[in-house]
C-alpha positions as MATLAB code, in Angstrom:
seq = 'MPGLDPTLVEHRMPIKEGYKPVKQAPRRMSKEIKENVKEEIERLVKAGFIRPAKYVEWLANIVPVLKAVTKAVRCCVDYRNINGATPKDEYPMPM';
ca = [
      -9.728    8.009   -3.877;
     -12.211    8.738   -7.241;
     -15.987    8.008   -6.254;
     -15.295    7.575   -2.845;
     -17.248   10.472   -0.412;
     -14.454   12.203    1.551;
     -16.419   12.273    5.167;
     -15.479    8.438    4.186;
     -12.182    8.163    4.292;
     -10.687   12.040    5.539;
     -10.398   12.350    8.836;
      -8.214   14.731   11.379;
      -5.947   13.415   13.814;
      -5.727   14.210   17.494;
      -2.321   15.933   18.548;
      -0.951   15.943   21.836;
      -1.295   18.920   24.066;
       2.110   21.027   23.929;
       3.126   19.182   20.620;
       4.471   21.756   18.071;
       3.962   20.740   14.079;
       7.329   19.280   13.089;
       8.891   19.880    9.189;
      11.448   17.055    8.732;
      14.294   18.271    6.548;
      14.468   16.796    3.062;
      16.470   12.817    2.496;
      19.267   12.654    0.795;
      18.824   10.994   -2.396;
      20.720    9.977   -5.503;
      19.814   12.249   -8.993;
      18.552    9.011  -10.570;
      16.723    7.791   -7.309;
      14.615   11.336   -6.736;
      13.812   10.814  -10.464;
      12.089    7.628   -9.873;
      10.479    9.173   -6.793;
       9.127   11.961   -9.038;
       7.804    9.353  -11.685;
       6.032    7.217   -8.619;
       4.479   10.352   -7.268;
       3.214   11.622  -10.753;
       1.336    8.098  -11.525;
       0.157    8.210   -8.408;
      -1.218   11.945   -8.505;
      -2.772   11.210  -12.389;
      -4.278    7.900  -11.098;
      -5.871   10.151   -8.312;
      -4.381    8.094   -5.476;
      -2.749   11.143   -3.567;
      -3.195   14.607   -4.009;
      -0.711   17.873   -3.046;
      -1.756   19.186    0.144;
      -2.550   22.383    0.477;
      -2.082   24.078    3.938;
       1.169   22.016    5.614;
       1.630   22.249    9.256;
       3.330   18.662    9.583;
       6.116   17.621    6.886;
       6.939   14.135    7.018;
      10.080   12.336    4.243;
       9.837   10.166    1.483;
      11.632    7.041    1.875;
      12.214    5.465   -0.944;
      12.863    1.582   -1.111;
      13.934   -0.477   -4.134;
      12.056   -3.977   -5.019;
      14.930   -6.469   -4.876;
      13.727   -8.276   -8.040;
      12.549   -5.172  -10.360;
      14.301   -2.150   -9.126;
      11.154   -0.199   -9.021;
      10.657    1.941   -6.496;
       8.018    1.704   -3.974;
       7.475    5.247   -1.834;
       6.818    4.861    1.468;
       6.237    7.923    4.323;
       8.597    8.420    7.540;
       5.341    9.140   10.426;
       8.290    9.330   13.356;
       6.930   12.348   14.401;
       3.821   12.158   13.973;
       3.233    8.791   15.503;
       5.392   10.607   18.984;
       2.887   13.693   19.112;
      -0.732   11.170   19.175;
      -2.026    9.440   21.362;
      -1.682    5.750   21.937;
      -5.459    3.447   21.190;
      -6.655    2.312   24.692;
      -7.954   -1.027   22.553;
      -5.111   -2.812   20.886;
      -5.747   -4.676   17.770;
      -6.582   -8.106   18.108;
      -4.037  -10.805   17.691;
];
């Protein structure tokens, strides 16, 4: 985000030994949804909320979710492969 020190908001994920980076195959989408996703990504880039990655070892899919009332597209990310390769927290979050 603009104005924040990168050391506060960027981090590196520890990866378990023996895991190779995974690049997920592109998810199939209709042409209309693909255009809506592209518009949403451009909006997030212009806002400075996201930026293109320079060196991509892990590649996760965008999962478009349609909002029921407004029919707007919400972009989520499929992190299942990355979650499997990272160690679990020793201390769970309190209830």
